[in-house]
Structures are given as C-alpha cells and as structure tokens.
N, CA, C and O atoms as CSV, one atom per row, in Angstrom:
chain,resi,resn,atom,element,x,y,z
A,1,UNK,N,N,-59.126,77.616,-35.357
A,1,UNK,CA,C,-60.370,79.051,-34.867
A,1,UNK,C,C,-60.538,78.948,-33.551
A,1,UNK,O,O,-59.555,78.618,-32.888
A,2,UNK,N,N,-61.366,79.114,-33.114
A,2,UNK,CA,C,-61.995,78.802,-31.402
A,2,UNK,C,C,-62.863,78.602,-31.750
A,2,UNK,O,O,-63.489,78.736,-32.802
A,3,UNK,N,N,-63.060,78.020,-30.293
A,3,UNK,CA,C,-64.866,76.687,-30.333
A,3,UNK,C,C,-65.416,77.168,-31.037
A,3,UNK,O,O,-65.340,76.933,-32.243
A,4,UNK,N,N,-66.362,78.236,-30.361
A,4,UNK,CA,C,-67.488,79.306,-31.138
A,4,UNK,C,C,-67.543,79.454,-32.597
A,4,UNK,O,O,-68.393,78.994,-33.358
A,5,UNK,N,N,-66.180,80.392,-32.964
A,5,UNK,CA,C,-66.132,80.147,-34.247
A,5,UNK,C,C,-66.578,78.760,-34.921
A,5,UNK,O,O,-67.684,78.689,-35.457
A,6,UNK,N,N,-65.833,77.812,-34.894
A,6,UNK,CA,C,-65.731,76.778,-35.734
A,6,UNK,C,C,-67.313,76.073,-35.533
A,6,UNK,O,O,-67.856,75.770,-36.596
A,7,UNK,N,N,-68.324,75.704,-33.889
A,7,UNK,CA,C,-69.841,75.821,-34.415
A,7,UNK,C,C,-70.605,76.613,-35.104
A,7,UNK,O,O,-71.579,76.327,-35.801
A,8,UNK,N,N,-69.787,78.341,-34.728
A,8,UNK,CA,C,-70.517,78.817,-36.218
A,8,UNK,C,C,-70.467,78.786,-37.262
A,8,UNK,O,O,-71.288,79.326,-38.004
A,9,UNK,N,N,-68.838,77.723,-37.857
A,9,UNK,CA,C,-68.451,77.672,-39.432
A,9,UNK,C,C,-69.792,76.655,-39.326
A,9,UNK,O,O,-70.833,77.302,-39.436
A,10,UNK,N,N,-69.964,75.468,-39.171
A,10,UNK,CA,C,-70.553,74.238,-39.353
A,10,UNK,C,C,-71.651,74.565,-39.270
A,10,UNK,O,O,-72.027,74.055,-40.325
A,11,UNK,N,N,-72.820,75.170,-38.736
A,11,UNK,CA,C,-73.854,75.941,-38.628
A,11,UNK,C,C,-73.696,76.251,-39.649
A,11,UNK,O,O,-73.413,75.283,-40.355
A,12,UNK,N,N,-73.723,77.056,-40.106
A,12,UNK,CA,C,-73.485,77.602,-41.515
A,12,UNK,C,C,-72.910,77.380,-42.650
A,12,UNK,O,O,-73.256,78.002,-43.655
A,13,UNK,N,N,-72.188,76.693,-42.664
A,13,UNK,CA,C,-71.761,76.220,-43.612
A,13,UNK,C,C,-71.989,74.450,-43.741
A,13,UNK,O,O,-71.995,73.910,-44.847
A,14,UNK,N,N,-72.148,73.760,-42.604
A,14,UNK,CA,C,-72.490,72.097,-43.015
A,14,UNK,C,C,-73.608,72.434,-42.886
A,14,UNK,O,O,-74.174,71.611,-43.606
A,15,UNK,N,N,-74.844,73.450,-42.235
A,15,UNK,CA,C,-76.082,72.700,-41.538
A,15,UNK,C,C,-75.842,71.761,-40.808
A,15,UNK,O,O,-76.714,70.895,-40.892
A,16,UNK,N,N,-74.407,71.350,-39.569
A,16,UNK,CA,C,-74.482,71.011,-38.184
A,16,UNK,C,C,-75.371,72.454,-37.365
A,16,UNK,O,O,-75.236,73.661,-37.568
A,17,UNK,N,N,-76.666,71.389,-35.995
A,17,UNK,CA,C,-77.112,71.918,-35.149
A,17,UNK,C,C,-76.589,70.717,-33.956
A,17,UNK,O,O,-76.236,69.540,-33.870
A,18,UNK,N,N,-76.784,71.741,-33.273
A,18,UNK,CA,C,-77.035,70.869,-31.797
A,18,UNK,C,C,-75.704,70.919,-31.216
A,18,UNK,O,O,-75.091,71.735,-31.904
A,19,UNK,N,N,-74.833,70.409,-30.182
A,19,UNK,CA,C,-73.793,70.014,-29.436
A,19,UNK,C,C,-73.058,70.042,-29.979
A,19,UNK,O,O,-73.443,69.579,-31.053
A,20,UNK,N,N,-71.889,70.343,-30.066
A,20,UNK,CA,C,-69.949,70.546,-30.686
A,20,UNK,C,C,-69.737,68.786,-29.887
A,20,UNK,O,O,-69.659,68.731,-28.659
A,21,UNK,N,N,-69.662,67.444,-30.748
A,21,UNK,CA,C,-69.978,66.586,-29.891
A,21,UNK,C,C,-68.447,66.023,-30.262
A,21,UNK,O,O,-68.307,66.909,-31.105
A,22,UNK,N,N,-67.248,65.333,-30.338
A,22,UNK,CA,C,-66.386,65.261,-30.718
A,22,UNK,C,C,-65.951,64.247,-30.185
A,22,UNK,O,O,-66.015,63.969,-28.987
A,23,UNK,N,N,-65.305,63.396,-31.357
A,23,UNK,CA,C,-64.807,62.149,-31.595
A,23,UNK,C,C,-63.168,61.305,-31.463
A,23,UNK,O,O,-62.489,61.167,-32.480
A,24,UNK,N,N,-62.756,60.872,-30.317
A,24,UNK,CA,C,-61.700,60.698,-30.603
A,24,UNK,C,C,-61.189,59.273,-30.585
A,24,UNK,O,O,-62.076,58.445,-30.377
A,25,UNK,N,N,-59.492,58.604,-30.818
A,25,UNK,CA,C,-59.013,57.226,-30.877
A,25,UNK,C,C,-58.302,57.742,-29.989
A,25,UNK,O,O,-58.140,58.948,-29.806
A,26,UNK,N,N,-57.636,56.477,-29.125
A,26,UNK,CA,C,-56.737,56.399,-27.643
A,26,UNK,C,C,-56.101,56.042,-28.234
A,26,UNK,O,O,-56.312,54.899,-28.638
A,27,UNK,N,N,-54.827,56.794,-28.719
A,27,UNK,CA,C,-53.628,55.599,-29.390
A,27,UNK,C,C,-52.770,56.002,-28.093
A,27,UNK,O,O,-52.976,56.938,-27.320
A,28,UNK,N,N,-51.913,55.190,-28.072
A,28,UNK,CA,C,-50.798,54.048,-26.388
A,28,UNK,C,C,-50.016,53.550,-27.472
A,28,UNK,O,O,-50.097,53.165,-28.638
A,29,UNK,N,N,-48.936,53.812,-26.196
A,29,UNK,CA,C,-47.925,53.476,-26.366
A,29,UNK,C,C,-47.718,52.557,-25.956
A,29,UNK,O,O,-47.781,52.484,-24.729
A,30,UNK,N,N,-47.316,51.196,-26.821
A,30,UNK,CA,C,-47.271,49.831,-26.269
A,30,UNK,C,C,-46.118,49.408,-25.675
A,30,UNK,O,O,-46.275,48.460,-24.906
A,31,UNK,N,N,-44.529,50.002,-25.848
A,31,UNK,CA,C,-43.656,50.294,-26.079
A,31,UNK,C,C,-43.648,50.327,-23.741
A,31,UNK,O,O,-42.796,49.679,-23.133
A,32,UNK,N,N,-44.470,50.973,-23.169
A,32,UNK,CA,C,-44.192,51.141,-22.376
A,32,UNK,C,C,-44.649,49.422,-20.862
A,32,UNK,O,O,-44.793,48.221,-21.087
A,33,UNK,N,N,-44.661,49.556,-20.634
A,33,UNK,CA,C,-45.180,48.471,-19.868
A,33,UNK,C,C,-46.043,48.629,-18.314
A,33,UNK,O,O,-46.324,47.654,-17.617
A,34,UNK,N,N,-46.305,49.732,-18.040
A,34,UNK,CA,C,-47.052,50.520,-16.704
A,34,UNK,C,C,-48.218,50.276,-18.468
A,34,UNK,O,O,-48.662,49.129,-18.469
A,35,UNK,N,N,-48.641,51.015,-19.637
A,35,UNK,CA,C,-49.915,50.768,-19.789
A,35,UNK,C,C,-50.058,50.088,-20.309
A,35,UNK,O,O,-51.233,50.221,-20.651
A,36,UNK,N,N,-49.548,48.953,-20.902
A,36,UNK,CA,C,-50.349,47.531,-20.728
A,36,UNK,C,C,-50.755,46.545,-19.347
A,36,UNK,O,O,-51.637,45.689,-19.423
A,37,UNK,N,N,-50.361,46.677,-18.712
A,37,UNK,CA,C,-50.701,46.202,-17.648
A,37,UNK,C,C,-51.923,46.953,-16.899
A,37,UNK,O,O,-52.612,46.437,-16.019
A,38,UNK,N,N,-52.074,48.327,-17.431
A,38,UNK,CA,C,-53.281,49.120,-17.106
A,38,UNK,C,C,-54.702,48.590,-17.893
A,38,UNK,O,O,-55.848,48.239,-17.612
A,39,UNK,N,N,-53.599,48.827,-19.367
A,39,UNK,CA,C,-55.259,48.246,-20.033
A,39,UNK,C,C,-55.657,47.117,-19.444
A,39,UNK,O,O,-56.761,47.074,-18.900
A,40,UNK,N,N,-54.514,45.645,-19.471
A,40,UNK,CA,C,-55.183,44.509,-19.575
A,40,UNK,C,C,-55.929,43.885,-18.205
A,40,UNK,O,O,-56.697,42.944,-18.008
A,41,UNK,N,N,-55.220,45.030,-17.263
A,41,UNK,CA,C,-56.873,44.883,-15.894
A,41,UNK,C,C,-58.114,45.095,-16.209
A,41,UNK,O,O,-59.087,44.671,-15.585
A,42,UNK,N,N,-58.132,46.035,-17.597
A,42,UNK,CA,C,-59.921,46.031,-18.032
A,42,UNK,C,C,-59.901,45.007,-18.976
A,42,UNK,O,O,-60.896,45.261,-19.656
A,43,UNK,N,N,-59.204,43.658,-19.599
A,43,UNK,CA,C,-59.292,43.090,-20.243
A,43,UNK,C,C,-59.101,43.344,-21.507
A,43,UNK,O,O,-59.565,42.554,-22.330
A,44,UNK,N,N,-58.521,44.271,-21.855
A,44,UNK,CA,C,-58.118,44.490,-23.616
A,44,UNK,C,C,-56.348,44.365,-23.279
A,44,UNK,O,O,-55.464,44.695,-22.488
A,45,UNK,N,N,-56.719,43.421,-24.885
A,45,UNK,CA,C,-55.664,42.493,-24.644
A,45,UNK,C,C,-55.235,42.361,-26.230
A,45,UNK,O,O,-54.284,41.677,-26.608
A,46,UNK,N,N,-56.290,43.303,-27.291
A,46,UNK,CA,C,-55.532,43.646,-28.093
A,46,UNK,C,C,-55.554,45.301,-28.961
A,46,UNK,O,O,-56.295,46.258,-28.734
A,47,UNK,N,N,-54.650,45.186,-29.804
A,47,UNK,CA,C,-54.391,46.601,-30.636
A,47,UNK,C,C,-54.802,46.353,-31.781
A,47,UNK,O,O,-55.376,45.335,-32.166
A,48,UNK,N,N,-54.455,47.489,-32.495
A,48,UNK,CA,C,-55.030,48.190,-34.174
A,48,UNK,C,C,-53.191,48.916,-34.157
A,48,UNK,O,O,-52.867,50.067,-33.865
A,49,UNK,N,N,-52.392,47.895,-34.526
A,49,UNK,CA,C,-51.194,49.253,-34.657
A,49,UNK,C,C,-50.600,50.182,-35.756
A,49,UNK,O,O,-50.492,49.956,-36.961
A,50,UNK,N,N,-50.274,51.190,-35.103
A,50,UNK,CA,C,-49.960,52.434,-36.125
A,50,UNK,C,C,-48.458,51.837,-37.135
A,50,UNK,O,O,-47.428,51.223,-36.859
A,51,UNK,N,N,-49.022,52.389,-38.310
A,51,UNK,CA,C,-47.572,53.047,-39.094
A,51,UNK,C,C,-47.113,54.113,-38.664
A,51,UNK,O,O,-47.625,54.968,-37.942
A,52,UNK,N,N,-45.280,53.981,-39.526
A,52,UNK,CA,C,-44.738,55.301,-38.918
A,52,UNK,C,C,-45.013,56.197,-37.839
A,52,UNK,O,O,-45.209,57.386,-38.088
A,53,UNK,N,N,-45.050,55.761,-36.673
A,53,UNK,CA,C,-44.642,55.819,-34.977
A,53,UNK,C,C,-43.958,55.625,-34.219
A,53,UNK,O,O,-43.866,56.028,-33.060
A,54,UNK,N,N,-42.852,54.344,-35.372
A,54,UNK,CA,C,-42.005,54.187,-34.330
A,54,UNK,C,C,-41.198,54.639,-34.303
A,54,UNK,O,O,-40.389,54.225,-33.473
A,55,UNK,N,N,-40.877,55.584,-35.001
A,55,UNK,CA,C,-39.756,56.811,-35.016
A,55,UNK,C,C,-39.668,57.645,-33.796
A,55,UNK,O,O,-38.776,58.491,-33.746
A,56,UNK,N,N,-40.572,57.490,-32.705
A,56,UNK,CA,C,-40.231,58.634,-32.219
A,56,UNK,C,C,-40.045,57.684,-30.609
A,56,UNK,O,O,-40.157,58.214,-29.503
A,57,UNK,N,N,-39.825,56.603,-30.781
A,57,UNK,CA,C,-38.776,55.818,-29.374
A,57,UNK,C,C,-40.232,55.001,-29.492
A,57,UNK,O,O,-40.998,55.678,-28.807
A,58,UNK,N,N,-40.883,54.004,-29.970
A,58,UNK,CA,C,-41.797,53.870,-29.079
A,58,UNK,C,C,-42.672,52.474,-30.275
A,58,UNK,O,O,-42.227,51.956,-31.299
A,59,UNK,N,N,-44.073,52.245,-29.523
A,59,UNK,CA,C,-44.842,51.606,-30.051
A,59,UNK,C,C,-45.859,51.664,-30.313
A,59,UNK,O,O,-46.638,50.949,-29.683
A,60,UNK,N,N,-46.280,52.384,-31.181
A,60,UNK,CA,C,-48.143,53.296,-30.734
A,60,UNK,C,C,-49.294,52.469,-31.363
A,60,UNK,O,O,-48.910,51.951,-32.411
A,61,UNK,N,N,-50.405,52.220,-31.100
A,61,UNK,CA,C,-51.413,51.435,-30.885
A,61,UNK,C,C,-53.147,51.762,-30.110
A,61,UNK,O,O,-53.682,52.245,-29.112
A,62,UNK,N,N,-53.476,51.028,-31.542
A,62,UNK,CA,C,-54.694,51.956,-31.005
A,62,UNK,C,C,-55.742,50.110,-29.963
A,62,UNK,O,O,-56.212,49.124,-30.532
A,63,UNK,N,N,-55.719,50.304,-28.985
A,63,UNK,CA,C,-56.945,49.131,-27.796
A,63,UNK,C,C,-58.366,49.001,-28.984
A,63,UNK,O,O,-58.835,49.736,-29.853
A,64,UNK,N,N,-58.600,47.992,-28.576
A,64,UNK,CA,C,-59.686,46.881,-29.223
A,64,UNK,C,C,-60.386,46.305,-27.812
A,64,UNK,O,O,-60.241,45.275,-27.153
A,65,UNK,N,N,-61.107,47.342,-27.710
A,65,UNK,CA,C,-62.438,46.112,-26.332
A,65,UNK,C,C,-62.591,44.778,-26.615
A,65,UNK,O,O,-63.766,44.956,-26.933
A,66,UNK,N,N,-62.516,44.178,-26.700
A,66,UNK,CA,C,-63.071,42.656,-27.111
A,66,UNK,C,C,-65.178,43.607,-26.433
A,66,UNK,O,O,-65.628,44.163,-25.431
A,67,UNK,N,N,-65.517,43.323,-27.385
A,67,UNK,CA,C,-67.344,42.502,-27.698
A,67,UNK,C,C,-67.453,41.986,-26.211
A,67,UNK,O,O,-67.547,42.765,-25.262
A,68,UNK,N,N,-67.432,40.475,-26.068
A,68,UNK,CA,C,-67.472,39.720,-25.199
A,68,UNK,C,C,-67.140,40.414,-24.025
A,68,UNK,O,O,-68.169,40.928,-23.588
A,69,UNK,N,N,-66.267,40.638,-23.389
A,69,UNK,CA,C,-65.788,41.553,-22.242
A,69,UNK,C,C,-67.096,42.778,-22.220
A,69,UNK,O,O,-67.539,43.028,-21.099
A,70,UNK,N,N,-67.571,43.359,-23.134
A,70,UNK,CA,C,-68.686,45.027,-22.841
A,70,UNK,C,C,-69.757,44.504,-22.379
A,70,UNK,O,O,-70.308,45.004,-21.399
A,71,UNK,N,N,-70.388,43.083,-23.179
A,71,UNK,CA,C,-71.260,42.352,-23.189
A,71,UNK,C,C,-71.152,42.291,-21.076
A,71,UNK,O,O,-71.823,42.832,-20.197
A,72,UNK,N,N,-70.262,41.587,-21.063
A,72,UNK,CA,C,-70.570,41.098,-19.553
A,72,UNK,C,C,-69.758,41.787,-18.113
A,72,UNK,O,O,-69.444,41.363,-17.001
A,73,UNK,N,N,-69.637,43.112,-18.878
A,73,UNK,CA,C,-69.379,44.157,-18.035
A,73,UNK,C,C,-67.706,44.499,-17.390
A,73,UNK,O,O,-67.322,45.406,-16.652
A,74,UNK,N,N,-67.232,43.773,-17.793
A,74,UNK,CA,C,-66.145,43.517,-17.548
A,74,UNK,C,C,-64.962,44.606,-18.027
A,74,UNK,O,O,-63.780,44.341,-17.806
A,75,UNK,N,N,-65.440,46.108,-18.836
A,75,UNK,CA,C,-64.089,46.842,-19.265
A,75,UNK,C,C,-64.967,48.083,-18.710
A,75,UNK,O,O,-66.154,47.759,-18.677
A,76,UNK,N,N,-64.734,49.450,-18.248
A,76,UNK,CA,C,-65.273,50.786,-18.139
A,76,UNK,C,C,-64.893,51.003,-19.081
A,76,UNK,O,O,-65.061,52.120,-19.571
C-alpha cells in the first residue's frame, strides 16, 4: 500500500495516531573488510549473527553499540 493508505489503515483499524515512525535494524555484511573498518572506527566491535544469510556469499549481522561508548560519546 501507499504511505497514505497505510497511515489511514493504522488510524482506522489499529487506533494509531500521530506521525508514522518506523524503526529499522541495520544489517551489515561482515565479510566486507571496509564495513568492519567503518564500524570499528565508530567503536562498534560486537555483532548479532543472522542465520540463513550466508548463502548470499556473505556473513551478515546486526551491529551492537556498547552502552559504555554511548555514555562517553565515542559513537555517533
């Protein structure tokens, strides 16, 4: 559905009002060294592995940000 139709559906059938705020999780190909370098420069060294994603010639995961780094302002 188009965005306006989806908003209408949420408002009418699910009582959701206000802006449509969607959340997303970044999925990173950990087999690409450039991706690992970028993430490590942000202080991200941990990942949650995703099963059944390896058949696409990659090793995928969700980056995990350290609370310690967030409190110290080391990640953006």
